[in-house]
N, C-alpha and C positions, 0 to 999 in steps of 0.2 A: 503494499500500498504506500502510495507516495501522497505526502502532505505538502500544501503550500498555502501562503498568503499571498493574494492577487491585489495589488494597490490599483485603485480604478479612479480614472479622472473622468468625469461626467460632463455631458454638455445637454443639459435638458431644462426646460422650464419647470418640469413636474417630478421632483426629487421622489417624492413618496411612491408615484407609478413606476418609476425605473427601480427603486429600491424592491418592490414588489416582485417584479420581473425578475430579477438577479436571485431573489430567495427561490424561485420556482425552478432554477437551473439544477439537474441531477448532479450532485457530487458537491455542491455548495452547502456547507454545515452551519455557516453564520454568516452573514452580512449586517455591516453597519455603517452607517454614514459617519464621517469624522470631519474636524476641521482641520486644516494643514494644507500641504501641497497636494494631497490626494482627497479626493470627496468621499471615498468609500473603501472599506478594507474587507474583504471575503476571504474565509477559511475553505480552501478545497481541498477534497480527497479524491484519488483516481488510483486505478489498477496499476497503472505504469506510467513512466514519464511520458511516453507517446499518448496515453489516454489524457493526461493531464493538459497536454499542450492541444489536443483536439479538443476538449471542453473549453479551454481558452479562447481559441480562433473561431470554432464552429457554433459555440453558445453564448459566451459571457460577451464578445464582441460584437454580437448579432443583437444585443438587447437595445431597444431604442433608447438613445440617451448616454451610452457608453462611447467614450472618445478615444481611449487608449487605458492600456493596463501595464502593470510591472509585476513579474512572477517573482516571489520569493519562496525556494523550495525550503522547506523544513529538514534539518540534519537530523 
């Protein structure tokens, strides 16, 4: 099991809708809006590094309002 924190920049006028969408992505265990250089931090679990990358590229980045991400894999 691979675990990571996904730091997310949002570009949305409706933060609550974007956060609701992010929380429905399979593999996201928790997602919180934060104040700082990123708008949201999500905890993600996947079966492999490839699967983790697929979730980020194919799911998270396709959520309406997500501008970009930075993935930090847990050691």
